[in-house]
FIPAVO-855458 format. One record per residue: residue in three letters; y negated, z, x negated of N, C-alpha, C, O in turn. Coordinates in steps of 0.2 Angstrom, whole numbers, plus 5000, padded with zeros to 4 digits. Example, Ala and Ser with C-alpha at 12.3 -4.5 7.8 and 13.67 -1.06 7.14 Angstrom:
! residues 2
ALA502850394934502250394938501650394934501750424929 SER501150354936500550364932500050394936499450404933 
This chain:
! residues 238
MET440055784121439855724126440155664127440055614124 LYS440555654132441055604134440655534135440155544138 LEU440855474132440555414133441155374135441755394135 ASP440755314139441255264140441555224133442155214131 ILE440955204130440955164125440555184119439955204120 LEU440955184112440455204106440455144101440955134098 ALA439955114099439855064096439755084089439255114087 PHE440155064084440055074077439655014073439754954073 ALA439155034068438854974063438755004056438655064055 SER438954964052438854974046438054984043437855024039 HIS437654944047436954954047436554964053436854954058 PRO436054984053435654994059435454914062435454884056 ASP435454884066435554814067436054774070436054724073 ASP436654804067437254774066437454764074437654714076 VAL437354814078437654814084437154784089437454764094 GLU436454774088436054714092436154664091436054624096 LEU436254644086436554564083437154534087437154484090 GLY437654584087438354574088438654584095439054554098 ALA438354654098438554674105438154714108438354764112 SER437454694108437054744113436954714119436654744123 GLY437154644120437154624127437754644130437754634137 THR438254654128438754694131438654754131438754784137 LEU438454774127438254874130437854874135437954904140 MET437354834135436854824141437154824147436954854151 THR437654774147438054754153438354814156438454824162 HIS438554854151439054904154438554964157438554994162 ILE438054974152437655024155437355004160437155044163 ASN437154944163436954924170437454944175437354954181 GLN438054944172438754974177438855034178439355064181 GLY438355074176438555144175438655174170438555234169 LYS438955134165439355174160438955214154438455184152 LYS439155254151438855294147439055254138439555244137 VAL438455254135438555214128438155234124437555244124 GLY438555234116438255274111438255224106438455174107 ILE437955244100437955194094438055244088437655294089 VAL438355244083438455274077438455214071438855174071 ASP437855224067437655184062438055214055438055274055 LEU438255184052438755214046438255224040438455254035 THR437755194040437255184034436555184036436455164042 LYS436055194033435555194035435155124034434655104037 GLY435555074030435255014028434755014023434354974023 GLU434755064019434255074012434255014007433755004004 LEU434854984006434854944002434454854004434454814001 GLY434254854010434154794012433354794007433054844005 SER433254714007432754674004432054694007431554704004 ARG432054704012431454704015431354784019431954804021 GLY430854814021430854874024430954934020430954934014 SER431154984023431355044021431855084025431655074031 ALA432355124023432555164028432155194033432255184039 GLU431755224031431255254036431055224042430955244048 LEU430855154040430555114045431255074049431255054055 ARG431855074045432455054050432555104055432655084060 ALA432455174054432455214058432155224064432455234069 LYS431555204063431055194068431255144073431355154079 GLU431355084069431455014073432255024077432454994081 ALA432555064074433355074078433155124085433455114091 LEU432655164084432455214090432055154095432055174101 VAL431855114093431455074097431955034102431855034108 ALA432454994097433054974100433455004105433554984111 SER433555064102434055104107433555124114433855154118 GLU432955124115432555144121432555064124432455064130 LEU432655024122432554974125433254944128433154924134 MET433854954126434554944127434555004132434854984137 GLY434355054132434555124137435155154135435455184139 ILE435355164129435955194127436055264127435455284129 THR436355314127436455384129436455424122436255484122 ALA436555394117436455424109436555384104436755324105 ARG436255414098436255374093436355414087436055474087 VAL436755394081436855454077436955394070437155344069 ASN436655424065436655394056436955454054436855514054 LEU437655414049438055464045437855454039438155494035 ASP437255404036437155404031437755414024437755454019 LEU438255364025438755364020438455324015438855324011 GLY438055294014437755254007437955184008438555164008 ASP437355144009437355064010437555044004437355063998 GLY438054984004438454954000438854993995439154963990 PHE438955063996439455103993439955153995440355183992 PHE439955144002440355174005441155144005441355084005 ASN441555194005442255184007442755214012442455244016 ASN443255204011443755224016444155284014444755294015 SER443755344010443955394007444155444013444155424018 GLU444355504011444555574016443955574019443955574025 LYS443355594015442755624017442555574023442455594029 GLU442455514020442155474025442355454032441955444037 LEU443255454030443555454037443355504043443255494048 LYS443455564039443355634042442755634046442755664052 LYS442055604042441455594047441555554053441255574058 VAL441855504053441955454058442455484063442355474069 ILE442955524060443355554066442955604069443055614075 GLU442555644066442155684070441755664075441755694080 GLN441455614073441055574080441455554085441155564090 ILE442255514084442555494089442755544093442655534098 ARG442955604092443155674093442655694097442855714103 TYR442055694095441455724098441255684104441255714110 PHE441255624104441055574109441455554114441255524120 GLN442055564113442755544115442755484119442855484125 PRO442655434116442455364120443255324122443755344119 ASP443155284128443755264129443755204126444355184125 VAL443355164124443255094120442755104114442255134114 VAL443055084109442655084101442355014100442854974099 LEU441754994099441654924096441454924088440954954086 CYS441654894084441554894077441454814074441654764077 ASN441254814069441054754065441754714064442354744064 ALA441554644062442054604063442554614055442354634050 HIS443054594056443654604051443154574043443054604038 SER443054524045442754474039442154454041442154424046 ASP441654454037440954444036440654414031440954414026 ARG439854394031439454384024439354444021439554444015 HIS439154494024439154564020439654604021439854624026 PRO439954624014440454654012440454714017440854724021 ASP439954754017439954804022440354794028440654844030 HIS440254754030440454744038441254754038441654794041 SER441454714034442254714034442354794033442754824037 ARG442154824028442354884025442354924031442854954033 GLY441654934035441554984040442154964046442455004049 SER442154894047442654874052443254924051443554954056 GLU443554924044444354954044444055024043444555064045 LEU443555054041443455124040443655154049444055194050 VAL443155104053443155134059443755124064443955164068 SER444155074062444755064065445355124061445855154064 ARG445155124056445755174052445655244056446155284056 ALA444955264058444755334059445055334067445355384069 CYS444855284070445155284078445855314079446055354082 PHE446255274074446955304073447055374072447255414076 LEU446855394066446855454063446555514068446755564069 ALA446055484072445755544076446255574081446255634083 GLY446755534083447255554088447855594085448255614089 LEU447755614078448355654076447955724075447455734071 ASN448355764079448155844080448355874074448055934074 LYS448655864069448755894062448155874057448055904052 ILE447755834059447055834055446555864058446355834064 GLU446255914055445855974058445055944056444855934050 THR444855944061443955934059443555984063443856014068 LYS442955994060442556054064441856014065441655974060 PHE441556014072440856004072440456034075440556054081 ASN439956054073439456124075439756184075439756214080 GLY440256204069440556254069441256264072441656304070 GLU441456214077442056214081442456174080442356124078 TYR443256214080443756154078443756104085443556124090 GLN443856034084443855974088444555964090445055974087 THR444655934097445155924100445355844098444955794099 HIS445955834095446255764094445955724100445855744106 TRP445855654097445655604102445655524100445455504094 ARG446055494104446155424102445755374106445855384112 PRO445455324105445255304110445655234113446155214109 GLN445555214118446055174123446055104117446655074115 SER445455084116445555014113444855004107444355024108 VAL445054964103444654954098444454864098444954824097 TYR443954854098443754784098443054764093442554804093 HIS443254704090442654694083442254644087442454594090 TYR441654664087441054604088441054554082441254564077 ILE440854504085440854444079440054434078439554434082 GLN439954424071439054434070438954364066438754314069 ASP438954354060438754304055439354254055439254194057 ASN439854274052440354214051440654204058440654254062 TRP440854134058441154104065441854144064442154144059 ILE442054174069442754184072442854174078442454204082 ASP443554144080443754124085443754184089444154234087 PRO443454194095443454254100444054274102444454224103 ASP444354314104444954324109444854344116445254334120 PHE444054364117443754364124443054364123442754384118 VAL442754344127442054334128441754374134441954374139 ILE441054404132440754434138440054404139439754394135 ASP439954394146439454354149438754394148438754444152 ILE438354384145437754424144437154364146436554364143 THR437254334150436854274151436054314155435454294154 GLU436154364159435654394163435254444156434754474158 LEU435554454151435354504146435154474140435054514135 PHE435054414140434954384134434254394131434154414125 ASP433754394137433054404132433054474130432754494125 ARG433354534134433354584133433754604125433454644121 LYS434354564123434554564117434154544112434054584107 MET433854494112433454454108432754514107432454524101 ASP432554554112432054604111432354654107431954674102 ALA432954684108433154724104433254704096433154744091 ILE433454654095433454614090432754614085432654644079 ASN432254584088431654584086431354664085430754664083 ALA431554714087431354774087431354784079430954824077 TYR431754754076431854774068431454704065431654654061 SER430754714066430354674063430254674056430054624054 SER430554724052430554704044431154674043431154654037 GLN431554664047432254624046432154554045432254514041 PHE431954544053432054474054431454444055431054474053 PHE431354374058430754324056430054364059430054394064 ASN429554344054428954394055428554344050428554344044 PRO428154304055427654274050427154294046426854264041 LYS426854364049426454404045426754434041426454484040 SER427354444037427654474032427554434026427454374025 ASP427554474020427454454014428054474009428054454003 GLU428554514012429154524009429554474007429454414010 PRO430154484003430554444000430954404005431254444009 SER430954344006431354314010432154324010432354324004 THR432654334015433254344016433654304020433454274025 PRO434154294019434654254023434554264030434754224034 ILE434254314032434254344040433454334043433254334049 SER432854314037432254324039432054254041431454254041 SER432254214042431954154043431954134051432254164056 ILE431654084052431654064061432254024062432454014068 GLU432554004057433153974057433754014059434253994062 PHE433654084057434154134059434254154065434754164068 MET433554154069433354174075433754124080433954134086 GLU433654054078434053984081434754014081435154014086 HIS434954024075435754034073435954094080436454084084 ILE435754134080435754194085435854164092436254194096 LYS435354114094435354094099436054034101436354034106 GLY436054004095436553954096437253984096437753974100 ARG437354024092438054074093438154104099438654124100 ALA437654114104437754154112437854104114438454104116 ILE437554034116437653974118438453934117438753904122 ALA438753954109439353934109439853974112440253944116 PHE439754044112440154084115440254074123440854074126 GLY439554074125439454064132439754004135439954004141 ARG439853944131440153894134440853894133441153844135 ILE441253934131441953944130442253964137442753954138 ILE441754004141441854034146441454014153441454044159 GLY441153954151440753924156440053954160439953954166 VAL439553994153439054024157438554004151438753984145 LYS437954024152437454004147437554044139437554014133 TYR437554114141437554154134438254194135438554204140 GLY438554214128439054254127439054294121438754284116 GLU439454344121439554384115440254384114440554404119 GLY440554364108441154364107441554434103441354454098 PHE442254454106442554494101443254474100443554424103 THR443454514095444354504094444654584095444254634095 VAL445254574096445554634097446154644092446354604088 GLU446354714092446854734088447554734091448054744087 ARG447554724098448254724101448054674107447454664109 ALA448654654110448654624117448254654120448254714120 LEU447754624125447454644131447954654138448354604138 GLY447954704142448354724147447854694154447254714155 VAL448254654157447954624161448054644168448654644169 LYS447854664174448154684180448154614186448554594190 ASP447554584185447354534190447254464186446754464182 LEU447554414186447554344183446954324186446554294182 THR446854324192446454294197445454324195444954294196 SER445554384191444854394188444754354183444154344183 LEU445054334178445054304172444754234173445054184176 LYS444254234170443754174169444254114166443954064164 
């Protein structure tokens, strides 16, 4: 299954928080987009892995993505071992994305930076034909994405570029709110967490406003790059 963009997340809801507006923007342009969650988020203080899976399905339908996979590598405990790298490589070779999005290099949750490194490394290794992987019983062809970009989530990081998500901001919030077990819910009696308060929802909006202001729009999502961007037309840049 060939995708244009494949977004990786350490936990279900990471992509919704950091890049869902960008994904929906490209889906509206006719691009095929998928998500791979590295873990089930089973260590979250609220909800459960089973509930998160149902919430991820709702969010996926709201965004209109083509495919979503969960690798179940172990929330809080996955590393960058050969076994885990090959599981990520299998997904890259199966979906053959031109662009990969993944977590930030550094963030409040240590799984985010660890997931970022795992995916970035796997993107390179997936292009080496001497690394053999099988998927559904068949040997895979090597594949390396053209670009790897890191979406910015909790910690402030100066973005290398910003995507205008103004027209899709409300749908982004709908996708985030699909995870009712994790975020602000006045009816919940589960433990409070750093992301369950009304203030965190205001933070999400404020972050989008801050990124949007950089490029002169209302709402934006910021990304960092691993190499310099190639540009053909200076006049198309904002």
